[in-house]
N, C-alpha and C positions, 0 to 999 in steps of 0.2 A: 387618451383612450376616453371612448364617451362611455357613461356611466352605463345606457341601454345596452350597449354591447355588452358591458359587461355582467349586465345582470340577464341577459340572453347567454350568456359564456356559460355559466354557471347553470344554467338550469337544462338547457340544449345543447351544448356546445364538444366538443370531438375534443378528447386528448388523449395523447400515448403515449408509452412511456416504454424509449429504446434501453432494454436492460434489465431481466426482470434479478435483481440483486436485492441486497440490501437496502440501498441509495431507492433505488423501484419500488419495490415496497413500501416503505417508511413515507414516502413520497406521494404513495397510493392512499393510503390512512389516512394522511392528512389531506390532503383532498377530500374525502369522505367526509371526515370530520368537521373541512369548514365550510360544509354546504356545496362539493360541489356534485348537481344529479344529472350531467350531460352524462354519459357514453366513456368509457376508460379503458385502455388498450394498451393487454404487456404483453411486450414484446422479448426471447429466451431463447439464445443458440443453444442452450443447457436443455433437456425435453424435467429438465423440473423446475417449481414451484420455486423462490426465493429460498434456499441455506445458508448457515453460517459458516460460516473459513475459518475462521481461529479452532475450532478443534480440531479441523483434518493433522495437522502438526501436531500434535499432542494426546489429547484423547483418544481419539481413531487409530493412530499408529499402537499405541499401548495396548490396543484392544478395549479400551475403556467406556467406547461410544462408538455404536455402528456408524461408518457415514454416508449410508440411506437413511440415518436419522438422527439427521442437526437439521432440518428445518425449520425455520424463523418463527417464532412464536408470535398471532396475527391481534394485534390489538382490536382490529373490529372487519367485521364483511364491508371487504372493495367492492366486488360487485360487478369484479370487470371481466373482459373478455379473452383468452389469454393464450400470446399465440408462440407455443413453446414450439424449442428444437427446430426453428428455423431462426437463423441471421438474418441482421438486416446488412442488405446490402449497397443504397445508394437511399438519399436524401434531395428529391428537387423541393429547394424553398421557394420557386414562385409559386406552383402548385399546389404547396405544400400536404408532399406525399415522403413519403420512408416504403424504400422496396425492401424485399425480402427474396430468400435467397430461392424459395420455390414460384416465384416471380410472381406471388399477389405484390398490390399497392394501399398499404394504407392511407386513408387521410385525413388528416386531423387542425385542431383548431389550436393547439396549442400542442407541444412541444418538447419534452424531458429528457436525452442522453445522460443516461447511466450504466451507459457500457461496459466502465471500469477495467481493468489490467487484465493480460496475463500472462501464466509465463517465460519468460526467456526462453525459449531451444536452443539445444546444441547446436553451434552453428552448421555443423560437417553431419550433411542429414544421413549418411548412409552408417557415418556411425553414432547419431540421433535413433535410426533404427531398430539395431538391435537388440537382441533381448537383454530384458534387464536395466536397462538405461529408464530413468521412468526423470519427469518435472512432479512437483506436486504445486496445485493451484484448483484443482476441481474435485467436488466428490469422487467419480471416477478413479480419478490420480488418485485420490486415497485409499483405497479401495481394493486399489491392483496394488498399489505398494503395500497395506499389509499382509497381501493377503501372500505377496515374496518375501516380506518380514517373518511372515511369523512361519517363515519352511525354515529360518534358523541359515540363511547366508553366513561362509565363511564370515566374508568379511563384508562392508558398506561404506563405499569411495563414494564423500560427497562433494561438490565444485563451488563453493562459494559456504564463507562464511558469515552471512549476512542473516539476518534475525533466524530467517525460515530455515535455513541452512545448522545456525547455533542446535534451532529445537530439533530437530531431525537427530540432531547430532547428539541429542543429550537422550531422548526418548531411543536408539539405536543401546546405548549403553545401557540404558535401563530395563533391554530388553536382555541385557547378555550379548549379544551384540560387535563384536567388532568394528571400533569406524577410521579413516582415515580423512582427513580434513586437508583438500585445499584452497590456499587464497592468495590470494597478489597482491596483498597488502600487509603490512609487517603484522597483523594482530586481527581477530576477531573483531565485526560490530565497528572499523574503527570511521568509514562510510554515513554512519548513522549516529554516533558518539565519542566522535575522534577515540586517541593512540592511548590519549591518560588513559582511558577506560576498558579502550581495547584492551588494555595489558593485563588488567581483572581476565576478563574474559577468558584472556588464554592460559592466564592460569587455572581457571575449573574447566578448558578440555583438557590440557595437562591431568588434573587430580580428576577427571573421570574417565579415565586412562584413552583419551582420544589423539589417535599419533593427531596429532598436527602438525601443518606443512604452510607456511610463509613463507610468502616473499618468490613464491613458483605460480609457473600454469602449468594449468595444461593442455600438450600439444596433441596428445588422441587420443582417442577410445582402444582398442584393439579389442577386436572379437575370434573365437575358434567357428572352428570347420562347420557348427550348425547354425551360424548368427547368434550367439549366445555370447554379452562383452566378459572379456576375463580379466580382460589386466588396464591398466591407466598407465600413458607416455608425461612423465613431468620435465619442465626446461632444463631443469638440473640435471636430466639424463638419465636421473633415477627413474624405475618400473615398480607399481604396487600393481599383486595378484587382485583383483575384488569382482564377482560375481553381482553384483548389483550398483547401480552407480546409479546418485540421484544429482540431476542438473540444478544450483539454485544458483543464475546469474541473474537475480532482480524481476522485472515484469516490464512488461511492453502495456502500453497505451492502447483502448480499440479503436483507434480513427481510423483503420484505414478505411471503413463504410465511406467517410464522409469526405473523404479528395472530388473533386472538382463541384462541391456540392456551392463553395464561396461562405463555408465558414473556416474563423480561424481553428480550424483541430492540423494537428501537425503530432508527432514522435513524446512532446511535452504536454498533450492534452489539446480540451478546448475551453480554448480559452473564453472567460467570462465577467460579467463586472462582478462589483459585492452583494449586487442586489439576484446572482445567481445565469442572468441574461447572459447568451450567447453572443461572440462577438464575430463579426464577421472578418475574409480574407485583408479587409481593407483596416482594422481596428477599429470599423461602425457597429453600432450594441445593437441586439434584432428585440424583438418587442415579442414573440411568442415559439422564441425557443430559449429553454431552459439545459443547463448542466447538474449534476450532481455526484458526487462520488469521488473515487477514483481520479477519472478523468477527466474531471473539472483540475482549470488552472484559474487561482483567479484571487484576485488580490487582495491584501489585508494590509489591515490601518496598522495595526500593532506593531510592524514591520517592516517600515518604511512604504506601504503599498508593493510591494514583492510582488508578480506573481508566482503561487506555493501554488504545488500537484502534493496532493496529500493522500497517502496512501494507509487511512486509518476508520476504527470501524466507528469510532467515536462524530470525526467528520462526517462521516456517508449518510449518517441517524440525521443530524443537525444539521448539513445544506440541504438532504434530502425535503427535511422541511420548512428551511427560509423557502428554499425553490419551490416547493406547491404553495406553498401563502403567496408567495407575492403573481403565483399563473393565474391567479383570480382576482385577484385586488387591485385595486387603481393604486396609483402613484403614490400621490400621499401616503397609501397605509403599506408600503412597502417595505420590508426588513432587511437589512443590509446580514452578511453571516460573519461574524465576527469571533468562530467555537476558535475556542485556545489550541490549536494540535496537543497532544495524549495517545501516550500509546504504551504498551503492557506486553510484558514476552516473559515466559517461564523458560528456563533451562537452567539442569543441573541442581534443582532444586530453590535454585534462584528466584524471586520477584523482582524484576527487572519493571520501571515505571517513565517515563517523562513527561514533560510540560513543555510547551511553545519549541522552538526549531532549533537544535544542538546544530546542526551545521552553520548555522545563521556567528556560530559564538565561535572567537579570534582564542582565546583565554577560559580557562573553571577552574573555580576555586572548591575545595571538599568544605562543605563549609558543617555535617554535622558526620559523627563517626568517624569511619579512618578507610580506607582502603585495602588495609591489612587487613583486618576483620572482614573485609565483601560487606558489608552493613553501613553505610554511607551515605549521604547525598552532595551532589553535585550541582554546583551553579554555574552558566555559562556566559561571557558576556559578550558587548557588542558595542564600538565606539561609546562606550563610560555607561549603557546599563543593559539590567536583568533581557538574558533571551531566551532562557533555559533551565532545565534543572533534569538532574536524572539521578535517580533513587534505587538502588541496591538491596532487598528489602529490611527498605526504608520511607514506605507509600508517608506515613505521616504532617509527614512537612510538606508532601507535595500542593497540595491545597495550599497552603500559606506560599509557594512561593509563584502557583500562578496569579495570585491577587499582587504578587508586585511584582509578576510581569507585564500587567495587564495592565498597570494602572504605573509603568515606565521609571519605574529602581532605576536606581543605581549602581554603577557596577563600578568595583571592589565592594561585595558585600559587606556592611558591618554594621550587624546585629551583636548582641550582648551571647545572643544564642551562638553562637558559629565558636564550632571544638578546635579550639587552638590548640591542639597536635601542629605538631611542625610543621604538616601535608596541607592543612587549613592554615599558613596565618599570610598567604597571597595570593595571590593569579601566577598560575602557569600554561601556559601555552598549551592551546582544548589536542592539539595536534591531530588532526582534519588532513585528508589524503588531499593533492593536488585536486580538487573540483572537475579539471578536465578530464580528468583521468577517472574512468565506469570503476565504479564500485559495485558491492554488492549487500544491501538491505540498508539503503536510507528511505525511512518512511516517510520521510518531505526533501522535494526538490527545491529549490531557487528556481527561477529562472526568468530571473528578469524583468522586466518594466513594458515593453511592446506588446500591445494584446494580438499581436497580427504577428509578432516575431514568429515561427515551425522551424529555426532553423535548428538541427539537431545531428548528431551525426555518433550511432554505436558502429566502435567497430570491432569486433570479437574476433582476429585472425585466431588468438590462442586466448586461453581463460582469464 
């Protein structure tokens, strides 16, 4: 790329960011901080400027924060033109234009795709429209659900025991609301952390009064004559009466608007290289379209250059900063995105954190603490090396294990610090479910090696 073109781009070029999200905002701030003085347009399908999502399933539902006051703090003024409440509906790569739902078109010299994910809805549309059936992704979702929970429903039914479903169940129990959780797997969190840790999560649910139903699917939501949900039918032929149903079946990446654009975009996300440049459908990298955040699917050097799709707050920030830097820098000054995945959750009074890619792990060792005490660190191994660690109320060790993961430390773990209680003496099967079966709540998705691979089918005929 000629230097004079980049000079022109930085002075008066047009950068468009599709996705008024955490990633979109941090990218915009980074662009301005690194000297971009051209026009900046932020496009978002919600009518709000970027806001924080983690509080929605925690503090907002408990009434400790307002859903409409979770705006993200601004690091600096970004001097952007905001196009809010209008979705992007198409992309013309040749003409360098983004088409909007209102019929308008926005031209760009550089484009950042940060459209994130949306909640997967209940697949039966008539049942999904019943009064009392909710998903939780946006702040409007959280505001509506909070009002319903504040009205003290007799029972809440949650479909799916991933992180979001478990956090909502925890909030309901803290509010004194009866709650039933249905999960097709053997325990909560198994898609994200495996069966060994899932068993601990199941104990937390039971001890906090959750009616946890595992190895079952939801076959139907039943409404009354006024169109309000009144019962949930399960695959074991049981029926649970409930006046609020929360569908927590994971997320869907917002890539449909790119259909026919020529980009390598599909249900797994938008494929990009380590520098956040998008691939086209042939696997050829573009130089004017970049990707960041939950919608990105990028190779990671620490994990065999497999493409990872990450639904992590920290990843969205780190990837957005790398993408913004690379958008306005010559190739010799571009940086790779090598952030180690990290995730946290608070449920039933326990602080859960992880680093690395747990679903990649075949085995797990409990290296500190004890499963029985619910205060421990578990380390995951894959083909003789550490790939992840998870802690329950024991975060002080995670930074140490992150460094070990970064340097490709061997597994099984051999440190004098390892807790030598019986459960920590040897690795055991991490007990992840069959990866071909959909589960609820993995925050990291391994999606192979081909940037042009769009093949992924999810058939939720039953939960």
